[in-house]
C-alpha positions as CSV (number, residue, x, y, z in Angstrom):
1,M,82.6,30.0,-144.0
2,E,79.9,30.2,-146.5
3,R,79.5,33.3,-148.6
4,K,76.2,35.1,-148.2
5,F,75.3,36.4,-151.7
6,N,77.5,34.8,-154.4
7,K,77.6,31.0,-153.7
8,Q,80.3,30.6,-156.3
9,P,83.7,29.8,-154.5
10,K,86.4,32.3,-154.8
11,L,89.5,30.9,-156.5
12,H,93.0,32.3,-156.8
13,I,93.1,31.8,-160.6
14,R,90.9,33.1,-163.4
15,T,90.5,32.6,-167.1
16,D,93.5,34.0,-169.2
17,D,95.9,33.8,-166.2
18,T,99.3,32.2,-166.8
19,V,99.8,29.4,-164.3
20,M,102.5,26.9,-163.3
21,V,101.7,23.3,-162.4
22,I,103.2,22.6,-158.9
23,S,102.4,18.9,-158.6
24,G,101.6,15.9,-160.8
25,D,102.9,14.6,-164.1
26,E,103.0,18.1,-165.6
27,K,105.0,19.6,-162.7
28,G,107.0,22.7,-163.6
29,K,105.2,23.5,-166.9
30,K,103.5,26.8,-167.6
31,G,100.3,27.5,-169.6
32,K,97.4,29.8,-170.1
33,V,94.1,29.1,-168.4
34,L,91.4,28.5,-171.0
35,S,88.4,28.0,-168.6
36,V,87.6,27.4,-164.9
37,D,85.0,25.1,-163.5
38,F,84.1,26.7,-160.2
39,K,81.9,23.9,-158.9
40,K,84.5,21.2,-159.5
41,R,87.4,23.5,-158.7
42,R,89.2,22.5,-161.9
43,A,90.9,24.5,-164.6
44,L,91.6,23.8,-168.3
45,V,95.2,24.8,-169.1
46,E,96.3,25.2,-172.7
47,G,98.7,22.5,-173.8
48,L,98.9,20.7,-170.4
49,N,97.4,17.4,-169.2
50,I,96.8,16.0,-172.7
51,V,94.7,12.9,-172.8
52,T,93.7,10.7,-175.8
53,K,90.0,10.1,-176.5
54,H,88.9,7.3,-178.8
55,V,85.9,8.3,-180.9
56,K,83.5,5.7,-182.2
57,P,83.0,5.3,-186.0
58,T,80.3,7.5,-187.5
59,A,79.0,8.3,-191.0
60,N,81.5,11.1,-191.3
61,K,84.4,9.2,-190.0
62,P,83.9,5.4,-190.7
63,Q,87.3,4.5,-189.3
64,G,86.6,6.3,-186.0
65,D,89.3,8.6,-184.6
66,I,91.8,9.2,-181.8
67,Q,91.8,12.8,-180.5
68,K,94.2,14.5,-178.2
69,K,92.8,17.2,-175.9
70,E,93.4,18.9,-172.7
71,A,91.9,17.6,-169.5
72,P,91.1,19.8,-166.4
73,I,93.6,20.1,-163.6
74,H,92.5,20.7,-159.9
75,V,93.3,24.3,-158.9
76,S,95.2,23.2,-155.8
77,N,97.9,21.9,-158.3
78,L,98.2,25.3,-160.0
79,M,100.0,28.4,-159.0
80,L,99.7,31.8,-160.6
81,V,102.8,33.1,-162.5
82,D,103.7,36.7,-161.6
83,P,103.7,38.8,-164.8
84,K,106.6,40.9,-163.7
85,S,109.1,38.3,-162.5
86,G,107.9,35.2,-164.4
87,E,108.0,33.1,-161.2
88,A,105.1,31.3,-159.4
89,T,103.7,33.4,-156.6
90,K,101.0,33.3,-153.9
91,I,98.0,35.6,-154.2
92,G,96.6,38.0,-151.8
93,R,93.6,40.3,-151.9
94,K,93.4,43.9,-150.9
95,K,91.2,46.9,-151.6
96,N,92.5,49.5,-154.0
97,D,91.9,53.2,-154.0
98,D,88.4,52.8,-155.4
99,G,87.5,50.3,-152.6
100,K,87.4,47.4,-155.1
101,L,89.0,44.1,-154.1
102,V,92.0,43.3,-156.3
103,R,94.5,40.5,-156.4
104,Y,98.2,41.1,-155.8
105,S,101.4,39.1,-155.9
106,K,102.8,38.3,-152.4
107,K,106.3,38.0,-153.9
108,T,106.5,41.4,-155.6
109,G,103.5,43.3,-154.1
110,E,102.3,44.2,-157.6
111,V,98.6,44.3,-158.4
112,I,97.6,41.6,-160.9
113,N,95.3,42.8,-163.6
114,G,92.4,40.6,-164.8
């Protein structure tokens, strides 16, 4: 079902959330989401999925360089960590008292801020 007004897909994670990787080489590790690419459905997680990048020699660095940096992870491989219990949890959406849509933890029922 396509959204009428905002064409950006709605994802279960946002920037500054703490997430746990549920599949892949980094399975079981936790980290903070630095950024989310909504079109590609990928998230950059701090300290996870480290790749090495070889940089060509330049005037500043005549030897070149090997840099280590984070690579994006698909959001289907990430699960939000509940701030209260510290465990991975599914996310639900419900309207609060103001009629605004908020995320809540299906494990504890607590509203997730952010």
